[in-house]
C-alpha positions in Angstrom: -11.4 -121.2 19.0 -9.4 -123.9 17.3 -7.7 -126.6 19.4 -4.2 -125.2 18.5 -5.1 -121.7 19.7 -6.6 -123.3 22.9 -3.2 -125.0 23.5 -1.4 -121.7 23.1 -3.8 -120.0 25.5 -3.4 -122.8 28.1 0.4 -122.7 27.8 0.3 -119.0 28.4 -1.4 -119.8 31.7 -4.7 -118.1 31.0 -6.7 -121.2 31.4 -9.5 -120.2 28.9 -11.8 -123.1 28.0 -12.1 -123.9 24.3 -15.3 -122.9 22.5 -17.6 -125.6 21.2 -16.5 -126.8 17.8 -18.6 -125.6 14.8 -20.8 -128.5 13.6 -20.5 -127.3 10.0 -16.7 -126.9 10.0 -16.1 -130.4 8.9 -18.5 -130.0 6.0 -17.0 -126.7 4.9 -13.5 -128.2 5.0 -14.8 -131.1 2.9 -16.4 -128.8 0.3 -13.7 -126.1 0.1 -11.5 -127.8 -2.6 -14.6 -128.2 -4.9 -15.7 -124.5 -4.6 -13.1 -123.3 -7.1 -14.0 -126.1 -9.6 -17.7 -125.3 -9.5 -17.6 -121.5 -9.3 -14.1 -120.4 -10.2 -13.0 -116.8 -11.1 -14.1 -115.5 -14.5 -11.7 -115.9 -17.4 -11.2 -112.1 -17.6 -9.5 -112.2 -14.2 -6.9 -114.6 -15.6 -6.3 -112.3 -18.6 -6.0 -109.2 -16.4 -3.6 -111.0 -14.0 -1.4 -112.1 -17.0 -1.4 -108.5 -18.3 -0.4 -107.1 -14.9 2.5 -109.5 -14.7 3.6 -108.5 -18.2 4.2 -104.9 -17.0 6.0 -105.7 -13.8 9.3 -103.8 -13.5 11.4 -105.6 -10.9 14.5 -103.5 -11.7 12.6 -100.3 -11.2 11.0 -101.6 -8.0 14.4 -102.6 -6.6 15.8 -99.2 -7.5 13.0 -97.5 -5.6 13.6 -99.7 -2.6 17.3 -99.0 -2.6 17.0 -95.3 -3.3 18.9 -93.2 -0.7 18.2 -89.5 -0.8 21.5 -88.7 0.8 23.3 -89.9 -2.3 20.8 -88.5 -4.8 23.4 -86.1 -6.2 25.8 -88.9 -6.8 23.1 -91.1 -8.5 22.2 -88.2 -10.8 25.1 -89.1 -13.1 24.4 -92.9 -12.8 20.6 -93.3 -12.6 18.8 -90.2 -13.6 15.1 -89.7 -13.0 14.7 -88.8 -16.6 15.3 -92.5 -17.5 12.3 -93.7 -15.5 9.8 -95.6 -17.7 6.1 -95.3 -17.3 4.1 -98.0 -19.1 0.5 -97.7 -20.0 -1.8 -100.4 -21.6 -4.9 -99.5 -23.6 -7.4 -102.2 -24.5 -8.8 -101.1 -27.9 -11.2 -104.0 -28.1 -11.3 -106.9 -30.6 -8.1 -108.3 -29.2 -6.2 -105.2 -30.0 -4.1 -103.3 -27.4 -1.8 -100.3 -27.5 1.3 -100.4 -25.3 2.7 -97.0 -24.5 6.0 -96.3 -22.8 7.0 -92.8 -21.7 10.7 -92.5 -21.1 11.6 -89.0 -19.8 10.0 -86.7 -22.5 9.9 -89.5 -25.2 6.9 -91.6 -26.0 6.9 -95.0 -27.8 3.7 -96.7 -28.7 3.3 -100.3 -30.1 0.0 -101.8 -31.4 -0.7 -105.5 -31.0 -3.5 -107.2 -33.0 -4.2 -104.9 -35.9 -2.9 -102.5 -38.5 -2.3 -98.9 -37.3 -3.2 -96.5 -40.1 -2.8 -93.2 -38.3 -1.7 -91.8 -34.9 -1.8 -88.4 -33.3 -1.8 -86.7 -30.0 -4.1 -84.0 -28.9 -3.4 -81.1 -26.5 -5.7 -78.2 -25.6 -3.7 -76.2 -28.1 -4.4 -78.6 -31.0 -3.8 -81.9 -32.8 -0.3 -83.2 -33.8 0.1 -86.0 -36.2 2.7 -88.8 -35.6 4.5 -90.8 -38.2 3.4 -94.5 -38.2 6.1 -97.0 -38.6 5.4 -100.4 -40.2 1.7 -100.2 -39.4 2.3 -101.0 -35.8 4.1 -98.2 -33.9 4.7 -94.5 -33.5 6.8 -92.2 -31.4 6.5 -88.7 -29.9 9.9 -87.0 -29.4 8.7 -84.3 -27.1 5.8 -85.3 -24.9 3.7 -82.3 -24.0 4.1 -80.8 -20.5 0.4 -80.5 -20.0 -2.5 -82.8 -20.6 -2.7 -84.7 -23.8 -4.5 -87.7 -25.3 -3.6 -90.2 -28.0 -5.7 -90.7 -31.0 -5.2 -93.9 -33.1 -6.9 -95.4 -36.2 -6.7 -99.2 -36.2 -8.4 -101.2 -38.9 -10.6 -98.2 -39.8 -11.8 -97.6 -36.2 -10.7 -94.3 -34.5 -10.0 -94.5 -30.7 -9.1 -91.7 -28.3 -7.5 -92.4 -25.0 -8.2 -90.6 -21.7 -6.3 -87.4 -21.0 -2.8 -88.2 -19.8 -0.1 -86.3 -17.9 3.5 -87.3 -18.4 
């Protein structure tokens, strides 16, 4: 028990005696600032944290917090659920990433860090080619209702995403 908690207990009238101080507490307090310098988090954690902050949606979070089901019918004309944006990030390796946004039934994908030569989406019913724009993006006008995956060829390497549900 720290001294401050002992004072709170004594003030409460419980009269509990403080525990003996830990002899290593002073040493731990002295070494704590150096621990991060000696054995800090791996660099990948910083990269992942930066990526997580990139895709924050404060407006969407605020809209969810303020959502009131009693006025849902009124909101339908103002803020429709079909305008909600789902954002996915796929690390393709070699510093390349595919950012995918699904807005209602529309999908927009942008490639960063390479040249996109072909793109398609696969459903259990078959494969559908997408038109690549400027070697860096493609769109799907009608996202499938069921499961689908995205297949891209970047710098000669073909990559297939996991199966997705929109």
